[in-house]
C-alpha positions as CSV (number, residue, x, y, z in Angstrom):
1,M,86.6,106.0,64.6
2,T,88.0,102.7,65.8
3,Q,91.4,103.0,67.3
4,P,93.8,100.9,65.2
5,N,96.3,98.6,66.9
6,Y,100.0,99.4,66.3
7,S,102.9,97.1,66.7
8,S,105.7,97.9,69.1
9,E,107.9,98.4,66.0
10,E,105.7,101.1,64.6
11,V,105.4,103.0,67.8
12,S,109.2,102.7,68.4
13,A,109.9,104.1,64.9
14,I,107.7,107.1,65.6
15,L,109.4,107.8,68.9
16,K,112.8,107.5,67.2
17,I,111.8,110.1,64.7
18,I,110.5,112.4,67.4
19,D,113.8,112.0,69.3
20,D,115.7,113.0,66.1
21,L,113.5,116.0,65.7
22,N,114.5,117.2,69.1
23,S,118.1,117.6,67.9
24,L,117.0,120.2,65.3
25,K,117.1,123.9,65.9
26,D,115.5,125.8,63.0
27,V,111.8,125.7,62.2
28,D,112.4,125.2,58.5
29,T,114.5,122.0,59.1
30,I,111.9,120.8,61.5
31,L,109.0,121.3,59.1
32,D,111.0,119.5,56.3
33,R,111.5,116.5,58.5
34,I,108.0,116.4,59.8
35,L,106.5,116.6,56.3
36,T,108.9,114.1,54.9
37,E,108.2,111.5,57.6
38,S,104.4,112.1,57.5
39,R,104.3,111.6,53.8
40,R,106.3,108.4,54.1
41,L,104.0,107.1,56.8
42,A,101.0,107.7,54.6
43,N,102.6,107.1,51.2
44,A,101.4,110.6,50.1
45,E,102.5,112.2,46.9
46,A,102.6,115.7,48.2
47,G,102.0,117.8,51.3
48,S,102.2,121.2,52.9
49,I,102.3,122.8,56.4
50,Y,100.7,126.1,57.4
51,L,101.7,127.8,60.6
52,V,99.5,130.0,62.8
53,Q,100.1,133.7,62.7
54,E,98.5,136.3,65.0
55,K,95.8,133.7,65.9
56,K,93.9,134.7,62.9
57,F,95.8,133.4,59.9
58,L,97.5,130.3,58.6
59,V,100.7,131.1,56.7
60,F,101.9,128.8,54.0
61,S,105.3,127.6,55.4
62,Y,106.4,124.4,53.8
63,V,105.6,122.3,50.7
64,Q,106.7,119.0,49.0
65,N,105.3,117.6,45.8
66,D,107.1,114.7,44.1
67,F,104.9,115.1,40.9
68,L,105.6,118.8,40.3
69,Y,108.9,119.8,41.8
70,D,112.5,118.9,41.4
71,R,114.9,119.9,44.3
72,E,115.4,123.6,43.2
73,K,111.7,124.2,42.4
74,S,110.8,122.6,45.7
75,R,113.2,124.9,47.6
76,A,111.8,128.0,45.8
77,A,108.2,127.0,46.6
78,Q,108.9,127.2,50.3
79,Y,109.0,130.9,50.1
80,I,105.6,131.6,48.5
81,N,103.7,134.4,50.3
82,L,100.2,133.0,51.1
83,R,98.0,133.6,54.1
84,V,94.7,131.9,54.7
85,P,92.1,133.2,57.3
86,I,91.3,130.8,60.1
87,S,87.7,130.2,59.2
88,H,85.4,127.5,57.9
89,D,85.7,128.7,54.3
90,S,88.8,126.7,53.4
91,I,89.8,123.1,54.3
92,V,92.9,124.1,56.3
93,G,91.0,127.0,58.0
94,H,88.2,124.6,58.9
95,V,90.6,122.1,60.5
96,A,92.2,125.0,62.4
97,M,88.8,126.0,63.7
98,T,87.6,122.6,64.6
99,R,91.0,121.2,65.7
100,E,89.8,117.8,64.3
101,P,91.4,115.8,61.4
102,L,89.6,115.9,58.1
103,N,89.9,113.0,55.6
104,I,88.6,113.7,52.1
105,G,88.4,110.9,49.5
106,D,87.9,113.2,46.5
107,A,88.5,116.9,46.6
108,Y,86.3,117.5,43.6
109,H,83.3,115.7,45.1
110,L,82.8,117.3,48.5
111,P,79.5,116.8,50.4
112,P,77.1,119.6,49.5
113,T,76.6,120.3,53.2
114,A,80.3,120.9,53.8
115,P,81.0,124.4,55.1
116,Y,84.5,124.5,53.5
117,R,85.4,124.6,49.8
118,F,88.3,123.2,47.8
119,N,90.3,125.9,46.0
120,T,91.0,124.6,42.5
121,S,93.4,127.4,41.5
122,F,96.6,125.6,42.4
123,D,95.6,122.6,40.3
124,E,94.5,124.8,37.4
125,E,97.7,126.8,37.4
126,H,100.1,123.8,37.6
127,G,98.2,121.2,35.7
128,Y,97.9,119.0,38.8
129,R,95.0,116.9,40.1
130,T,94.3,116.8,43.8
131,V,92.2,113.8,44.7
132,S,92.6,112.5,48.3
133,I,93.4,115.0,51.1
134,L,94.2,114.3,54.8
135,T,94.3,117.5,56.8
136,L,95.5,117.5,60.4
137,P,95.7,120.1,63.2
138,L,99.2,120.4,64.8
139,L,98.5,120.6,68.5
140,T,101.0,120.7,71.3
141,I,100.6,118.6,74.5
142,E,99.1,121.7,76.1
143,D,96.5,121.9,73.2
144,R,98.0,124.9,71.6
145,L,97.5,125.1,67.8
146,V,100.8,125.8,66.0
147,G,99.6,124.9,62.5
148,V,97.9,122.6,60.1
149,M,99.4,119.9,58.0
150,Q,97.8,118.7,54.7
151,L,98.8,115.5,52.9
152,I,97.8,115.1,49.2
153,N,97.1,112.0,47.1
154,A,97.7,108.8,49.0
155,K,99.1,105.9,46.8
156,D,98.7,102.2,47.0
157,E,101.4,99.6,46.4
158,N,100.8,99.9,42.6
159,G,101.1,103.7,42.6
160,N,97.4,104.4,42.2
161,I,95.9,107.3,44.0
162,V,93.5,106.1,46.8
163,P,91.8,107.6,49.8
164,F,93.9,107.9,53.0
165,S,93.1,104.9,55.2
166,E,91.9,105.0,58.8
167,H,95.2,103.5,59.8
168,N,97.1,106.3,58.1
169,Q,95.0,109.0,59.6
170,V,95.4,107.9,63.2
171,F,99.1,106.9,62.7
172,V,100.0,110.2,61.2
173,S,97.9,112.1,63.7
174,F,99.8,110.4,66.5
175,F,103.1,111.5,64.9
176,A,101.9,115.0,64.3
177,S,100.7,115.6,67.8
178,N,104.1,114.5,69.2
179,A,105.9,116.6,66.6
180,A,104.0,119.8,67.1
181,V,106.0,120.8,70.2
182,T,109.2,120.7,68.2
183,I,107.7,123.1,65.7
184,E,106.8,125.5,68.6
185,R,110.4,125.2,69.9
186,G,111.8,125.9,66.4
187,I,109.6,129.0,66.1
188,M,110.8,130.2,69.5
189,N,114.5,129.7,68.5
190,R,114.0,131.9,65.5
191,E,112.0,134.5,67.4
192,L,114.7,134.7,70.1
193,I,117.3,135.5,67.5
194,L,115.1,138.1,65.8
195,R,114.6,139.8,69.2
196,M,118.4,139.8,69.7
197,M,118.8,141.4,66.3
198,S,116.2,144.0,67.2
199,M,118.8,145.4,69.5
200,A,121.2,145.8,66.6
201,E,118.3,147.3,64.6
202,L,117.9,150.0,67.2
203,R,121.5,150.9,66.7
204,D,121.8,150.4,62.9
205,P,118.6,150.9,60.8
206,A,120.1,148.6,58.1
207,E,120.0,145.7,60.4
208,T,116.3,144.9,60.0
209,G,114.5,141.7,60.8
210,A,113.8,141.2,57.1
211,H,117.6,141.6,56.3
212,V,118.7,139.0,58.8
213,Q,115.9,136.6,57.7
214,R,117.1,137.0,54.1
215,V,120.7,136.5,54.9
216,G,119.9,133.4,57.0
217,A,117.7,131.9,54.3
218,Y,120.2,132.7,51.5
219,S,123.1,131.1,53.5
220,A,121.1,127.9,54.1
221,E,120.2,127.5,50.4
222,I,123.7,128.4,49.1
223,Y,125.2,126.0,51.6
224,E,123.0,123.1,50.6
225,R,123.8,123.5,46.9
226,W,127.6,123.8,47.7
227,A,127.4,120.7,49.8
228,L,125.5,118.8,47.2
229,N,128.1,119.8,44.6
230,R,130.8,118.3,46.9
231,S,128.7,115.1,47.5
232,I,128.7,115.7,51.2
233,D,126.6,113.1,53.2
234,D,122.9,114.0,53.3
235,G,122.8,113.8,57.1
236,K,125.7,116.3,57.4
237,I,124.0,118.6,54.9
238,K,120.7,118.7,56.9
239,A,122.5,119.2,60.2
240,T,124.6,122.1,58.9
241,R,121.8,123.7,57.0
242,D,119.8,123.6,60.3
243,L,122.5,125.6,62.1
244,I,123.6,128.0,59.4
245,R,120.0,129.3,58.9
246,L,120.1,130.6,62.5
247,A,123.8,131.4,62.9
248,A,124.0,133.6,59.7
249,M,121.1,135.7,61.1
250,L,123.5,136.7,63.9
251,H,126.4,137.8,61.6
252,D,126.3,141.5,62.5
253,V,125.1,141.3,66.1
254,G,128.5,142.8,67.2
255,K,127.3,146.2,65.9
256,V,125.7,146.7,69.3
257,G,129.3,147.5,70.5
258,I,129.9,150.3,68.0
259,P,129.2,153.9,69.1
260,D,126.1,155.6,67.7
261,A,128.2,158.5,66.4
262,I,129.9,156.2,64.0
263,L,127.2,153.6,63.3
264,K,124.6,156.2,62.4
265,K,126.9,158.8,60.8
266,P,125.2,159.9,57.5
267,G,128.3,160.8,55.7
268,K,131.5,159.0,54.7
269,L,133.5,157.5,57.6
270,T,137.0,158.6,58.4
271,E,139.8,156.0,58.3
272,E,139.7,155.9,62.1
273,E,135.9,155.4,62.2
274,F,136.1,152.6,59.7
275,E,138.7,150.9,61.8
276,E,136.2,151.1,64.7
277,I,133.4,149.6,62.6
278,K,135.7,146.7,61.7
279,K,135.7,145.7,65.4
280,H,132.0,144.6,65.2
281,T,133.2,141.2,64.0
282,V,135.2,140.6,67.2
283,Y,132.5,142.1,69.4
284,G,130.0,139.7,67.9
285,A,132.3,136.7,68.3
286,K,132.8,137.6,72.0
287,L,129.1,137.0,72.6
288,F,129.6,133.3,71.7
289,T,132.9,132.5,73.4
290,S,131.2,130.5,76.2
291,I,130.5,127.7,73.7
292,T,127.8,125.4,74.9
293,S,126.5,124.1,71.5
294,E,127.3,123.7,67.8
295,L,125.1,126.7,67.2
296,D,127.4,128.8,69.4
297,Q,130.5,127.6,67.6
298,M,129.1,128.4,64.2
299,S,127.7,131.8,65.3
300,L,131.2,132.7,66.5
301,E,132.8,131.5,63.3
302,I,130.4,133.6,61.1
303,A,130.4,136.7,63.3
304,L,134.2,136.8,63.4
305,N,135.0,135.9,59.8
306,H,132.2,137.1,57.5
307,H,134.2,140.1,56.4
308,E,137.3,138.0,55.4
309,K,137.9,137.8,51.7
310,W,139.0,134.8,49.6
311,D,142.2,136.6,48.5
312,G,143.2,137.7,52.1
313,R,142.3,141.4,51.8
314,G,139.4,141.2,54.3
315,Y,139.2,141.8,58.1
316,P,139.2,141.4,61.1
317,G,142.7,140.0,60.9
318,R,144.1,141.0,64.4
319,V,142.6,143.7,66.6
320,P,145.4,144.1,69.2
321,E,143.8,146.8,71.3
322,L,140.8,144.5,72.2
323,D,141.3,142.1,75.1
324,V,139.6,139.0,73.6
325,D,139.9,135.3,74.2
326,I,139.3,134.6,70.5
327,E,142.0,133.0,68.3
328,T,142.6,135.5,65.5
329,N,145.4,135.5,63.0
330,P,148.0,138.3,62.9
331,E,147.0,138.7,59.3
332,A,143.6,138.5,57.5
333,K,142.6,134.9,56.6
334,W,142.4,133.8,53.0
335,G,141.0,130.9,50.9
336,Q,140.0,127.8,52.7
337,N,141.5,129.1,56.0
338,I,138.2,131.0,56.2
339,P,135.4,128.7,57.6
340,I,133.0,127.7,54.8
341,T,130.1,129.0,56.9
342,A,131.6,132.5,56.9
343,R,132.5,132.3,53.2
344,I,128.8,131.6,52.4
345,T,127.5,134.2,54.7
346,A,129.8,136.8,53.3
347,L,128.3,136.3,49.8
348,A,124.8,136.2,51.2
349,D,125.3,139.5,53.1
350,V,126.9,141.3,50.1
351,Y,124.1,140.0,47.8
352,D,121.4,141.4,50.1
353,A,123.2,144.7,50.5
354,L,123.5,145.2,46.7
355,C,119.8,144.3,46.2
356,S,118.5,146.5,49.0
357,R,117.7,150.2,49.2
358,R,119.7,152.2,51.7
359,S,119.5,155.9,52.8
360,Y,122.6,156.5,50.7
361,K,121.8,154.4,47.6
362,D,119.1,152.8,45.5
363,P,119.0,149.0,44.9
364,L,121.0,147.8,42.0
365,T,119.4,145.9,39.1
366,E,119.7,142.1,39.1
367,E,122.1,142.3,36.1
368,E,124.4,144.7,38.0
369,V,124.3,142.6,41.1
370,Y,125.2,139.4,39.2
371,R,128.0,141.2,37.3
372,I,129.6,142.4,40.6
373,I,129.4,139.0,42.2
374,R,130.9,137.3,39.1
375,E,133.7,139.9,38.9
376,N,134.6,139.3,42.6
377,S,134.7,135.5,42.3
378,G,138.2,134.5,43.2
379,T,139.0,137.8,45.0
380,H,136.3,138.6,47.5
381,F,134.3,135.4,47.2
382,D,135.1,131.7,47.1
383,P,134.6,130.6,43.4
384,E,132.8,127.4,44.5
385,V,130.4,129.4,46.6
386,V,129.7,131.7,43.7
387,E,129.0,128.7,41.5
388,A,126.5,127.4,44.1
389,F,125.0,130.9,44.4
390,F,124.1,131.0,40.7
391,Q,122.7,127.4,40.7
392,V,120.1,128.5,43.3
393,I,119.3,132.0,42.0
394,D,115.6,131.3,41.5
395,V,115.4,130.2,45.2
396,L,117.2,133.3,46.3
397,N,114.8,135.5,44.3
398,A,111.9,133.8,46.0
399,I,113.4,134.5,49.4
400,R,114.0,138.1,48.6
401,K,110.3,138.5,47.6
402,K,109.1,136.8,50.8
403,F,111.1,138.8,53.3
404,Q,110.5,142.3,52.1
């Protein structure tokens, strides 16, 4: 393939996007930005990203489709459970095997000698028509494969579906190869938090990796809807969503400071034991007092305040016997004095607890869960956050099914 010539403006634009990607922390936000920019560069109608798992599979991790999805359907589609073997049988598996781009002009007319096959089930299920496909390996500078990106249906200036051009292929490949390292960093950030939470899991069996993944994802989706309802700037929404996805995962990390005799007690806690449990909010906040980033600041806010209630009946309030350098009010916070990140995580955490099986209870039905949340709007929960919660309920259900 002939190497196309790029203007300095084109290269500068790519490098600016890469620089912006380096400011992001969570892998979901990074994938969203990479797919958005790649589709823009190639004028593609749709696209998806698969990430490598266990060196044997590609896991469906992000999708965008302007033809099929509105905002909420697009958000729910991110959480589909789908794994594809890394083999020559599928298009994405073939690209993962060969580590070479694959540009297909018409998915329904593949060369008879092609080792891969196009799976028509998605088109048949959704009434869609895939025509042109550009599939690219996501390789780091050290040549590590982190995933595969697939762009669907390039369009010309008149909106007609056309094959992906040679210029588009090489240009998007250049961007993808530079962006892959940010994906790897985002994966490492999330894995680091999951490892931190595994310490809490050793102490409290309810603090599983699946639980914190769900609470983080719930919080990100509820926040985005709440922020859209308030017409908050799109850049601010994306930046906060990026942070809350990770910070909310750390909401209960302070439980590592609670004695096993209390944390693992099978029966009902005494009043004194419950007072000790309450201190996990402050123990957690103490981990982030040496603030070096916005993520530290938000993690502190959430850890300290996620048990506060809208009507002021929550905790921690003040824990005088603890020597802490954290500003806490003499009384419990209430209303908008509670940081919005903590108000959202509070609802996400309770929602997950109500839906989950515990050693002492079965999961409640969806109807029971929704009734309890509605009944506690304006007392336990911020009414605006509850409104946002119900606006994205289909997305939350998709998250719950993914992180079992």
